[in-house]
C-alpha positions as CSV (number, residue, x, y, z in Angstrom):
1,M,23.5,8.8,3.4
2,R,23.0,5.1,2.8
3,A,20.1,4.4,-0.2
4,V,19.0,1.6,-2.2
5,V,19.4,2.2,-5.7
6,Y,18.8,0.7,-9.0
7,E,19.7,1.3,-12.6
8,E,18.3,-1.1,-14.7
9,Y,14.9,-3.2,-14.7
10,G,15.1,-6.6,-13.4
11,T,14.8,-9.2,-10.9
12,P,15.4,-8.0,-7.0
13,K,19.5,-8.6,-7.5
14,V,19.5,-4.9,-9.6
15,L,18.8,-3.2,-6.2
16,M,22.1,-1.8,-4.7
17,L,22.8,-0.3,-1.6
18,N,24.8,3.0,-2.0
19,D,26.0,5.9,-0.2
20,I,24.8,9.2,-2.1
21,Q,24.1,12.9,-0.9
22,K,22.0,13.5,1.4
23,P,19.1,15.9,0.4
24,R,18.3,19.6,1.5
25,P,14.8,20.9,1.5
26,K,13.5,23.2,-0.8
27,D,11.6,26.1,0.4
28,D,8.0,24.3,0.4
29,E,9.7,20.9,1.4
30,I,10.2,19.3,4.4
31,L,13.5,16.9,5.3
32,I,12.3,13.7,7.0
33,K,14.5,10.8,8.5
34,I,13.1,8.0,7.5
35,Y,12.6,5.2,10.2
36,A,10.7,2.8,7.9
37,A,9.5,1.8,4.4
38,T,7.8,-0.8,3.0
39,V,7.7,-3.5,-0.2
40,T,4.5,-2.8,-2.1
41,S,3.1,-4.3,-5.3
42,G,4.5,-0.8,-6.8
43,D,7.4,-1.3,-6.0
44,I,7.7,-5.1,-7.3
45,R,6.0,-3.7,-10.7
46,L,8.5,-0.8,-11.2
47,R,11.8,-2.5,-10.7
48,S,10.5,-5.6,-12.9
49,S,8.8,-3.7,-15.3
50,N,6.1,-6.2,-15.3
51,F,3.3,-3.8,-16.0
52,P,0.1,-5.4,-17.7
53,P,0.1,-5.4,-21.6
54,L,-2.1,-2.8,-22.1
55,F,0.0,-0.3,-19.7
56,W,3.3,-1.5,-20.4
57,L,4.0,1.3,-23.4
58,P,2.3,4.3,-21.4
59,A,3.9,2.8,-17.7
60,R,7.6,2.6,-19.4
61,L,7.0,6.1,-21.3
62,I,6.0,7.6,-17.5
63,F,8.8,5.6,-15.7
64,G,11.4,5.2,-18.2
65,L,11.5,3.5,-21.5
66,F,15.0,1.8,-21.3
67,K,16.1,2.6,-17.9
68,P,14.2,3.6,-14.6
69,K,13.9,7.2,-14.4
70,K,13.2,7.1,-10.5
71,K,16.3,5.8,-9.0
72,I,15.1,4.8,-5.5
73,L,11.8,2.7,-4.9
74,G,9.9,2.9,-1.9
75,H,6.4,4.1,-2.2
76,E,5.3,4.7,1.5
77,L,7.1,5.7,4.8
78,A,7.3,6.7,8.5
79,G,10.0,9.2,10.0
80,I,10.7,12.5,12.0
81,V,11.0,15.9,10.4
82,E,14.5,17.2,10.7
83,E,14.4,20.6,8.7
84,I,11.8,22.4,6.9
85,G,11.7,25.1,4.3
86,K,11.0,28.6,4.9
87,N,7.5,28.6,3.2
88,V,6.5,25.3,5.3
89,T,3.4,26.0,7.5
90,K,1.9,22.6,7.9
91,F,4.8,20.5,9.5
92,N,7.6,21.5,12.3
93,V,10.9,20.2,13.3
94,G,10.2,17.1,15.0
95,D,6.9,16.1,13.9
96,S,6.5,12.3,13.4
97,V,4.9,11.8,9.9
98,F,3.7,9.4,7.5
99,G,2.6,9.4,4.1
100,T,3.8,8.5,0.0
101,T,6.0,9.2,-2.3
102,T,3.9,9.3,-5.2
103,M,5.0,10.1,-8.9
104,L,7.8,12.1,-7.0
105,K,11.5,11.6,-8.5
106,T,12.8,9.5,-5.6
107,G,11.3,7.0,-3.0
108,S,11.4,6.0,0.5
109,Y,14.4,3.5,0.3
110,A,16.9,5.9,1.9
111,E,17.8,7.2,5.1
112,Y,16.7,10.4,4.2
113,I,14.0,12.2,1.5
114,C,12.5,15.6,1.0
115,L,9.1,15.9,0.5
116,P,6.7,18.8,-0.6
117,Q,4.4,20.0,2.1
118,K,1.5,18.8,-0.5
119,W,1.6,17.8,-4.0
120,K,-0.7,16.7,-6.6
121,S,-0.2,12.8,-6.3
122,G,0.6,12.0,-2.9
123,V,0.4,12.8,0.9
124,I,2.1,13.2,3.9
125,G,0.5,13.8,7.6
126,L,1.2,13.4,10.9
127,K,1.6,9.9,12.5
128,P,-0.8,7.8,14.4
129,V,0.2,8.4,18.1
130,N,-0.5,4.8,19.1
131,L,1.8,2.9,16.4
132,T,5.5,2.6,16.0
133,Y,7.3,4.0,12.8
134,R,7.5,0.3,11.5
135,E,3.6,-0.3,11.9
136,A,2.8,3.4,10.4
137,A,4.7,2.8,7.2
138,A,2.7,-0.1,6.4
139,L,-0.4,2.1,6.4
140,P,-0.8,4.6,3.5
141,V,-0.9,3.0,-0.1
142,G,-2.9,-0.2,1.1
143,A,-5.3,1.5,3.7
144,M,-5.9,4.5,1.3
145,T,-6.6,2.1,-1.7
146,A,-9.2,0.1,0.1
147,I,-10.8,3.3,1.5
148,Y,-10.8,4.9,-2.0
149,L,-12.5,1.6,-3.9
150,L,-14.8,0.7,-1.1
151,D,-16.2,4.6,-1.5
152,K,-16.6,3.9,-5.1
153,A,-18.4,0.9,-4.5
154,N,-20.8,3.2,-2.1
155,L,-20.2,0.8,0.8
156,K,-22.9,1.0,3.0
157,N,-23.9,-0.5,6.4
158,G,-25.4,-4.0,6.6
159,Q,-24.1,-5.1,3.1
160,N,-22.5,-8.4,2.1
161,V,-18.9,-7.9,0.9
162,L,-16.6,-10.4,-0.7
163,V,-12.8,-9.3,-0.7
164,Y,-10.7,-11.3,-3.0
165,G,-7.0,-11.6,-1.7
166,A,-8.4,-10.8,1.8
167,S,-4.8,-11.4,3.6
168,G,-2.5,-9.1,1.3
169,S,-1.9,-5.6,2.2
170,V,-5.1,-4.0,0.4
171,G,-7.0,-7.2,1.1
172,S,-6.3,-6.9,5.0
173,Y,-7.2,-3.1,5.2
174,A,-10.5,-3.7,3.1
175,V,-11.8,-6.7,5.3
176,Q,-11.6,-4.2,8.3
177,I,-13.1,-1.3,6.7
178,A,-15.9,-3.0,5.5
179,N,-16.4,-5.1,8.9
180,Q,-16.3,-1.5,10.7
181,K,-19.2,-0.1,8.8
182,G,-21.3,-3.2,9.8
183,S,-20.9,-5.3,6.5
184,R,-20.7,-9.2,6.6
185,V,-17.1,-9.8,5.0
186,T,-16.7,-13.0,3.0
187,G,-12.6,-13.3,2.8
188,V,-11.2,-15.5,0.0
189,C,-7.6,-16.8,0.6
190,S,-5.8,-19.8,1.3
191,T,-6.5,-21.9,4.3
192,S,-3.0,-21.3,5.8
193,N,-4.4,-17.5,6.1
194,F,-7.8,-18.4,7.4
195,E,-7.1,-17.2,10.8
196,M,-5.5,-14.2,10.1
197,V,-8.3,-12.8,8.1
198,K,-11.0,-14.1,10.4
199,S,-9.1,-11.9,13.3
200,L,-9.5,-9.1,10.9
201,G,-13.2,-9.1,10.8
202,A,-14.4,-11.7,8.3
203,E,-17.3,-13.9,9.0
204,S,-17.0,-16.5,6.1
205,L,-13.8,-17.8,4.3
206,I,-13.2,-19.4,0.8
207,D,-10.2,-21.2,0.1
208,Y,-9.3,-20.1,-3.8
209,N,-7.3,-23.2,-4.2
210,K,-10.3,-25.5,-3.3
211,D,-13.5,-23.4,-4.1
212,D,-14.8,-21.0,-6.8
213,Y,-16.3,-18.0,-5.5
214,S,-18.0,-17.4,-8.1
215,E,-20.0,-20.8,-8.2
216,G,-21.5,-20.7,-5.0
217,K,-24.9,-19.7,-4.0
218,E,-24.4,-16.4,-1.6
219,K,-24.9,-12.9,-3.7
220,F,-22.8,-10.1,-2.7
221,D,-23.3,-6.3,-2.8
222,I,-19.6,-5.3,-3.4
223,I,-16.9,-7.7,-4.9
224,F,-13.4,-6.3,-3.9
225,D,-10.5,-7.8,-6.1
226,A,-7.8,-6.7,-3.6
227,V,-5.2,-8.4,-5.8
228,G,-6.3,-7.9,-9.5
229,K,-6.6,-11.6,-10.1
230,T,-10.2,-11.8,-10.5
231,K,-12.8,-10.6,-13.5
232,K,-15.7,-8.5,-13.4
233,S,-17.1,-11.2,-15.8
234,K,-16.9,-13.8,-13.1
235,A,-17.8,-11.4,-10.1
236,K,-21.0,-10.7,-11.9
237,K,-22.4,-14.5,-11.3
238,V,-22.7,-13.6,-7.6
239,L,-23.3,-9.8,-7.8
240,K,-26.7,-8.7,-6.6
241,T,-28.2,-6.2,-9.0
242,G,-27.2,-2.8,-8.7
243,G,-23.9,-4.6,-6.8
244,Y,-20.2,-3.5,-7.6
245,F,-17.4,-4.7,-8.7
246,V,-14.0,-2.9,-7.7
247,S,-10.6,-3.9,-8.3
248,V,-6.9,-3.0,-7.7
249,N,-6.6,-2.7,-11.4
250,M,-8.7,0.4,-11.6
251,L,-7.3,3.9,-11.3
252,T,-7.1,5.1,-7.6
253,K,-6.3,8.5,-6.2
254,E,-4.5,9.6,-3.0
255,K,-6.5,12.1,-0.9
256,N,-5.3,13.7,2.3
257,E,-8.9,13.6,3.8
258,N,-8.4,9.5,3.8
259,L,-4.9,9.8,5.3
260,E,-6.5,11.6,8.1
261,L,-9.2,9.2,8.1
262,I,-7.0,6.4,8.4
263,K,-5.1,8.1,11.3
264,E,-8.2,8.8,12.6
265,M,-9.5,5.1,12.8
266,V,-6.2,3.8,14.0
267,E,-6.0,5.7,16.8
268,N,-9.9,4.9,17.7
269,E,-8.3,1.1,17.0
270,K,-10.8,0.6,14.5
271,L,-7.8,-0.2,11.8
272,K,-4.5,-1.7,12.5
273,P,-1.6,-2.7,9.9
274,F,-0.9,-6.6,9.8
275,I,2.7,-6.7,9.2
276,D,4.3,-10.2,7.8
277,R,8.0,-9.7,8.0
278,Y,10.7,-7.2,8.7
279,F,14.0,-7.0,6.7
280,K,16.7,-4.3,7.4
281,L,17.7,-2.0,4.5
282,E,20.5,-3.9,3.8
283,E,18.5,-7.0,3.2
284,I,16.1,-5.2,0.7
285,V,16.9,-7.8,-2.0
286,K,16.1,-10.5,0.3
287,A,13.2,-8.8,0.9
288,H,12.0,-8.2,-2.5
289,E,12.6,-12.0,-3.1
290,Y,10.2,-12.7,-0.7
291,V,7.6,-10.3,-1.7
292,D,7.9,-11.7,-5.3
293,K,6.9,-15.3,-4.1
294,G,3.3,-14.0,-4.1
295,R,2.7,-15.3,-0.6
296,K,3.1,-12.2,1.7
297,R,0.3,-11.6,4.1
298,G,-0.4,-8.0,4.9
299,N,2.6,-6.0,4.8
300,V,6.5,-6.3,4.5
301,V,8.1,-3.5,6.2
302,I,11.7,-2.2,5.5
303,D,13.7,-0.7,8.8
304,I,15.7,2.2,7.7
305,Q,17.6,3.3,10.8
306,Q,19.1,0.9,12.8
């Protein structure tokens, strides 16, 4: 099978498309034929080893001190169950699924992958029926991160919410989820992305290149840092008493119930993925180069099956 492998940390050019052996499922695993994957910020960090200084050494100890332990990147996927192990009860051959590869030894930049039907760090579930595989692959990481952090911030109906980095993957989902909850959303992004963010449910927009959100007069119940580029000390200036600041730099957890909630919201047309661009698997270097520029909107999808 075809898979993108990397043996050293560095620029996108370390990613190589190779032929490797197709995996076989263990007793508690399902074999998935992958139709689509994505390029997430997690993939970029692992490829480049560009971790925050405080977490650099612990991350390298986990993921590989001198060279990567996880040779195949790709944190999320969508595809079809092709084979199941004898102890699998949750899935059947032919099921359309979507999910993550979090903390597993291999990722989704490959034509096939074996996933446990349940494991501690990641999730896998039935794909929303009204989405293509390309669309479904872009859901799990960004949407679950948004749900988890908004839950942590105790999101309620009628609140005033600011999303910093509203045009990115996590931010685009946070805007929609807060809006669906009945909150008034202010999105912080560039002017070129105003129309996109407004279409997702933001009522007010701030261009971070022109205005500093923390110098405004409006106060917020929640400030959601969706790109890890603002700080609590700055956000405090415009947080209401008892308000919450949450950031993608915080530890999050993937939950099966949140994946199910995402599926339900999508099927009820209350949540949708925003896809910026599609790349073929053999264009993986170009895909990473594009995301490295820091200008992507929503999600970048990789087509695995032609």
